[in-house]
Biotite code that builds the C-alpha atoms (Angstrom):
import biotite.structure as struc

atoms = struc.array([
    struc.Atom([27.423, -27.174, 10.175], chain_id="A", res_id=1, res_name="MET", atom_name="CA", element="C"),
    struc.Atom([26.970, -26.048, 6.687], chain_id="A", res_id=2, res_name="ASN", atom_name="CA", element="C"),
    struc.Atom([25.526, -23.243, 4.734], chain_id="A", res_id=3, res_name="GLN", atom_name="CA", element="C"),
    struc.Atom([21.781, -24.143, 2.711], chain_id="A", res_id=4, res_name="TYR", atom_name="CA", element="C"),
    struc.Atom([19.719, -22.121, 0.187], chain_id="A", res_id=5, res_name="GLU", atom_name="CA", element="C"),
    struc.Atom([15.931, -22.970, -0.038], chain_id="A", res_id=6, res_name="THR", atom_name="CA", element="C"),
    struc.Atom([13.413, -21.660, -2.449], chain_id="A", res_id=7, res_name="VAL", atom_name="CA", element="C"),
    struc.Atom([10.071, -22.550, -2.483], chain_id="A", res_id=8, res_name="PHE", atom_name="CA", element="C"),
    struc.Atom([6.543, -21.948, -4.241], chain_id="A", res_id=9, res_name="ILE", atom_name="CA", element="C"),
    struc.Atom([3.739, -22.022, -2.161], chain_id="A", res_id=10, res_name="ILE", atom_name="CA", element="C"),
    struc.Atom([0.004, -22.544, -3.781], chain_id="A", res_id=11, res_name="THR", atom_name="CA", element="C"),
    struc.Atom([-1.088, -19.142, -4.429], chain_id="A", res_id=12, res_name="PRO", atom_name="CA", element="C"),
    struc.Atom([-4.767, -20.168, -3.593], chain_id="A", res_id=13, res_name="VAL", atom_name="CA", element="C"),
    struc.Atom([-4.027, -19.603, 0.235], chain_id="A", res_id=14, res_name="LEU", atom_name="CA", element="C"),
    struc.Atom([-5.046, -16.595, 1.905], chain_id="A", res_id=15, res_name="SER", atom_name="CA", element="C"),
    struc.Atom([-1.764, -13.958, 3.032], chain_id="A", res_id=16, res_name="ASP", atom_name="CA", element="C"),
    struc.Atom([-2.252, -14.980, 6.816], chain_id="A", res_id=17, res_name="ASP", atom_name="CA", element="C"),
    struc.Atom([-2.188, -18.973, 5.244], chain_id="A", res_id=18, res_name="GLN", atom_name="CA", element="C"),
    struc.Atom([0.810, -18.278, 3.421], chain_id="A", res_id=19, res_name="MET", atom_name="CA", element="C"),
    struc.Atom([2.468, -16.247, 6.310], chain_id="A", res_id=20, res_name="LYS", atom_name="CA", element="C"),
    struc.Atom([1.702, -19.871, 8.292], chain_id="A", res_id=21, res_name="GLU", atom_name="CA", element="C"),
    struc.Atom([3.262, -21.982, 5.672], chain_id="A", res_id=22, res_name="ALA", atom_name="CA", element="C"),
    struc.Atom([6.769, -20.154, 6.168], chain_id="A", res_id=23, res_name="VAL", atom_name="CA", element="C"),
    struc.Atom([6.294, -20.025, 10.078], chain_id="A", res_id=24, res_name="LYS", atom_name="CA", element="C"),
    struc.Atom([5.758, -23.881, 10.265], chain_id="A", res_id=25, res_name="LYS", atom_name="CA", element="C"),
    struc.Atom([9.392, -24.179, 8.281], chain_id="A", res_id=26, res_name="TYR", atom_name="CA", element="C"),
    struc.Atom([10.903, -21.712, 10.315], chain_id="A", res_id=27, res_name="GLU", atom_name="CA", element="C"),
    struc.Atom([9.848, -23.405, 13.564], chain_id="A", res_id=28, res_name="ASP", atom_name="CA", element="C"),
    struc.Atom([11.206, -26.675, 11.941], chain_id="A", res_id=29, res_name="MET", atom_name="CA", element="C"),
    struc.Atom([14.824, -25.053, 11.690], chain_id="A", res_id=30, res_name="LEU", atom_name="CA", element="C"),
    struc.Atom([14.352, -23.917, 14.689], chain_id="A", res_id=31, res_name="SER", atom_name="CA", element="C"),
    struc.Atom([13.802, -26.773, 16.642], chain_id="A", res_id=32, res_name="LYS", atom_name="CA", element="C"),
    struc.Atom([16.555, -28.371, 14.755], chain_id="A", res_id=33, res_name="ALA", atom_name="CA", element="C"),
    struc.Atom([19.053, -26.260, 15.981], chain_id="A", res_id=34, res_name="GLY", atom_name="CA", element="C"),
    struc.Atom([19.753, -24.578, 12.887], chain_id="A", res_id=35, res_name="ALA", atom_name="CA", element="C"),
    struc.Atom([20.530, -20.970, 12.410], chain_id="A", res_id=36, res_name="GLU", atom_name="CA", element="C"),
    struc.Atom([18.577, -18.705, 9.963], chain_id="A", res_id=37, res_name="ILE", atom_name="CA", element="C"),
    struc.Atom([20.653, -16.119, 8.166], chain_id="A", res_id=38, res_name="VAL", atom_name="CA", element="C"),
    struc.Atom([18.251, -14.536, 5.823], chain_id="A", res_id=39, res_name="HIS", atom_name="CA", element="C"),
    struc.Atom([14.985, -15.003, 4.650], chain_id="A", res_id=40, res_name="GLU", atom_name="CA", element="C"),
    struc.Atom([12.745, -13.351, 1.547], chain_id="A", res_id=41, res_name="GLU", atom_name="CA", element="C"),
    struc.Atom([9.189, -13.211, 0.621], chain_id="A", res_id=42, res_name="ASN", atom_name="CA", element="C"),
    struc.Atom([9.342, -12.737, -3.479], chain_id="A", res_id=43, res_name="TRP", atom_name="CA", element="C"),
    struc.Atom([5.824, -12.453, -3.363], chain_id="A", res_id=44, res_name="GLY", atom_name="CA", element="C"),
    struc.Atom([3.574, -13.704, -6.250], chain_id="A", res_id=45, res_name="MET", atom_name="CA", element="C"),
    struc.Atom([5.264, -14.281, -9.577], chain_id="A", res_id=46, res_name="ARG", atom_name="CA", element="C"),
    struc.Atom([4.261, -16.349, -12.742], chain_id="A", res_id=47, res_name="LYS", atom_name="CA", element="C"),
    struc.Atom([5.664, -20.056, -13.096], chain_id="A", res_id=48, res_name="LEU", atom_name="CA", element="C"),
    struc.Atom([7.026, -20.632, -16.215], chain_id="A", res_id=49, res_name="ALA", atom_name="CA", element="C"),
    struc.Atom([5.183, -23.630, -16.507], chain_id="A", res_id=50, res_name="TYR", atom_name="CA", element="C"),
    struc.Atom([1.898, -24.690, -15.125], chain_id="A", res_id=51, res_name="PRO", atom_name="CA", element="C"),
    struc.Atom([2.107, -26.878, -11.792], chain_id="A", res_id=52, res_name="ILE", atom_name="CA", element="C"),
    struc.Atom([-1.144, -28.133, -10.927], chain_id="A", res_id=53, res_name="GLN", atom_name="CA", element="C"),
    struc.Atom([-3.276, -26.186, -12.892], chain_id="A", res_id=54, res_name="LYS", atom_name="CA", element="C"),
    struc.Atom([-1.659, -23.412, -11.139], chain_id="A", res_id=55, res_name="LYS", atom_name="CA", element="C"),
    struc.Atom([-0.142, -20.156, -13.100], chain_id="A", res_id=56, res_name="SER", atom_name="CA", element="C"),
    struc.Atom([1.391, -18.524, -10.523], chain_id="A", res_id=57, res_name="THR", atom_name="CA", element="C"),
    struc.Atom([2.747, -19.175, -6.910], chain_id="A", res_id=58, res_name="GLY", atom_name="CA", element="C"),
    struc.Atom([4.361, -17.246, -3.748], chain_id="A", res_id=59, res_name="PHE", atom_name="CA", element="C"),
    struc.Atom([8.010, -17.701, -3.745], chain_id="A", res_id=60, res_name="TYR", atom_name="CA", element="C"),
    struc.Atom([10.095, -18.225, -0.386], chain_id="A", res_id=61, res_name="GLN", atom_name="CA", element="C"),
    struc.Atom([13.654, -18.218, -0.044], chain_id="A", res_id=62, res_name="LEU", atom_name="CA", element="C"),
    struc.Atom([15.281, -19.403, 3.146], chain_id="A", res_id=63, res_name="MET", atom_name="CA", element="C"),
    struc.Atom([18.932, -19.219, 3.706], chain_id="A", res_id=64, res_name="GLU", atom_name="CA", element="C"),
    struc.Atom([20.234, -21.546, 6.674], chain_id="A", res_id=65, res_name="PHE", atom_name="CA", element="C"),
    struc.Atom([23.022, -23.113, 8.621], chain_id="A", res_id=66, res_name="LYS", atom_name="CA", element="C"),
    struc.Atom([22.286, -26.604, 9.339], chain_id="A", res_id=67, res_name="SER", atom_name="CA", element="C"),
    struc.Atom([24.153, -29.895, 10.344], chain_id="A", res_id=68, res_name="GLU", atom_name="CA", element="C"),
    struc.Atom([23.629, -32.320, 6.939], chain_id="A", res_id=69, res_name="PRO", atom_name="CA", element="C"),
    struc.Atom([21.776, -35.263, 8.281], chain_id="A", res_id=70, res_name="ASP", atom_name="CA", element="C"),
    struc.Atom([18.958, -32.632, 8.916], chain_id="A", res_id=71, res_name="PHE", atom_name="CA", element="C"),
    struc.Atom([17.969, -31.585, 5.180], chain_id="A", res_id=72, res_name="ILE", atom_name="CA", element="C"),
    struc.Atom([16.845, -35.077, 4.450], chain_id="A", res_id=73, res_name="GLU", atom_name="CA", element="C"),
    struc.Atom([13.969, -34.647, 6.737], chain_id="A", res_id=74, res_name="GLY", atom_name="CA", element="C"),
    struc.Atom([13.407, -31.186, 6.195], chain_id="A", res_id=75, res_name="PHE", atom_name="CA", element="C"),
    struc.Atom([12.751, -32.235, 2.122], chain_id="A", res_id=76, res_name="GLN", atom_name="CA", element="C"),
    struc.Atom([10.718, -34.688, 3.767], chain_id="A", res_id=77, res_name="THR", atom_name="CA", element="C"),
    struc.Atom([8.475, -32.127, 5.323], chain_id="A", res_id=78, res_name="GLU", atom_name="CA", element="C"),
    struc.Atom([8.413, -30.031, 1.940], chain_id="A", res_id=79, res_name="LEU", atom_name="CA", element="C"),
    struc.Atom([7.264, -33.361, -0.098], chain_id="A", res_id=80, res_name="LYS", atom_name="CA", element="C"),
    struc.Atom([4.756, -33.771, 2.230], chain_id="A", res_id=81, res_name="ARG", atom_name="CA", element="C"),
    struc.Atom([2.859, -30.464, 2.155], chain_id="A", res_id=82, res_name="ASP", atom_name="CA", element="C"),
    struc.Atom([0.225, -29.991, -0.282], chain_id="A", res_id=83, res_name="GLU", atom_name="CA", element="C"),
    struc.Atom([0.366, -26.252, -0.135], chain_id="A", res_id=84, res_name="ARG", atom_name="CA", element="C"),
    struc.Atom([3.930, -26.252, -1.436], chain_id="A", res_id=85, res_name="ILE", atom_name="CA", element="C"),
    struc.Atom([4.222, -26.742, -5.236], chain_id="A", res_id=86, res_name="LEU", atom_name="CA", element="C"),
    struc.Atom([7.593, -27.116, -5.757], chain_id="A", res_id=87, res_name="ARG", atom_name="CA", element="C"),
    struc.Atom([11.131, -26.337, -4.104], chain_id="A", res_id=88, res_name="PHE", atom_name="CA", element="C"),
    struc.Atom([15.110, -26.276, -4.433], chain_id="A", res_id=89, res_name="LEU", atom_name="CA", element="C"),
    struc.Atom([17.440, -26.695, -1.466], chain_id="A", res_id=90, res_name="THR", atom_name="CA", element="C"),
    struc.Atom([21.202, -26.592, -2.672], chain_id="A", res_id=91, res_name="VAL", atom_name="CA", element="C"),
    struc.Atom([24.542, -26.775, -0.202], chain_id="A", res_id=92, res_name="LYS", atom_name="CA", element="C"),
    struc.Atom([26.060, -23.354, -0.449], chain_id="A", res_id=93, res_name="LEU", atom_name="CA", element="C"),
    struc.Atom([30.095, -22.999, -1.189], chain_id="A", res_id=94, res_name="ASP", atom_name="CA", element="C"),
    struc.Atom([32.203, -20.614, -0.243], chain_id="A", res_id=95, res_name="LYS", atom_name="CA", element="C"),
    struc.Atom([31.775, -18.448, -3.435], chain_id="A", res_id=96, res_name="HIS", atom_name="CA", element="C"),
    struc.Atom([28.432, -18.651, -3.140], chain_id="A", res_id=97, res_name="ALA", atom_name="CA", element="C"),
    struc.Atom([27.883, -17.373, 0.618], chain_id="A", res_id=98, res_name="VAL", atom_name="CA", element="C"),
    struc.Atom([30.191, -14.589, 0.087], chain_id="A", res_id=99, res_name="ALA", atom_name="CA", element="C"),
    struc.Atom([27.912, -13.553, -2.809], chain_id="A", res_id=100, res_name="TYR", atom_name="CA", element="C"),
    struc.Atom([24.857, -13.221, -1.045], chain_id="A", res_id=101, res_name="ASN", atom_name="CA", element="C"),
    struc.Atom([26.434, -11.542, 1.838], chain_id="A", res_id=102, res_name="GLU", atom_name="CA", element="C"),
    struc.Atom([27.519, -8.989, -0.837], chain_id="A", res_id=103, res_name="LYS", atom_name="CA", element="C"),
    struc.Atom([24.105, -8.810, -2.371], chain_id="A", res_id=104, res_name="ARG", atom_name="CA", element="C"),
    struc.Atom([22.189, -8.193, 0.646], chain_id="A", res_id=105, res_name="ARG", atom_name="CA", element="C"),
    struc.Atom([24.761, -5.531, 1.706], chain_id="A", res_id=106, res_name="THR", atom_name="CA", element="C"),
    struc.Atom([24.183, -3.373, -1.798], chain_id="A", res_id=107, res_name="LYS", atom_name="CA", element="C"),
    struc.Atom([20.070, -4.147, -1.038], chain_id="A", res_id=108, res_name="ALA", atom_name="CA", element="C"),
    struc.Atom([20.706, -2.288, 2.196], chain_id="A", res_id=109, res_name="ALA", atom_name="CA", element="C"),
    struc.Atom([22.511, 0.094, 0.901], chain_id="A", res_id=110, res_name="GLU", atom_name="CA", element="C"),
    struc.Atom([20.271, 0.983, -1.897], chain_id="A", res_id=111, res_name="LYS", atom_name="CA", element="C"),
    struc.Atom([17.160, 0.823, 0.864], chain_id="A", res_id=112, res_name="ALA", atom_name="CA", element="C"),
    struc.Atom([19.403, 2.984, 3.017], chain_id="A", res_id=113, res_name="ALA", atom_name="CA", element="C"),
    struc.Atom([19.424, 5.752, 0.253], chain_id="A", res_id=114, res_name="GLN", atom_name="CA", element="C"),
    struc.Atom([16.071, 5.463, -0.805], chain_id="A", res_id=115, res_name="ALA", atom_name="CA", element="C"),
    struc.Atom([15.114, 6.167, 2.474], chain_id="A", res_id=116, res_name="GLN", atom_name="CA", element="C"),
    struc.Atom([17.434, 9.178, 2.563], chain_id="A", res_id=117, res_name="GLU", atom_name="CA", element="C"),
    struc.Atom([16.220, 10.747, -0.516], chain_id="A", res_id=118, res_name="ALA", atom_name="CA", element="C"),
])
């Protein structure tokens, strides 16, 4: 099993529920394929660097998961076919990227714990 990271941009015209439904579709797809979701982050609505389909903003979503390499092609095909997805990028993580992501998550968790104590 390899570890992958996918970031996708969802069209901003969707309601909050529709956006969560779109994300849930891909979570379910990963689960059904036997992939293990390691981490997930909703980065919220952000301004795009350039307009895509006449839209200047989009909802960003990050998913980090472990899966078999043959699953990725089908996963990307689904992302391409979905009209709600403006853009996506899937990257295979090497051991250094995995270590960096774990370190980043640990720091974020520590920072959140400190904020709660204050």
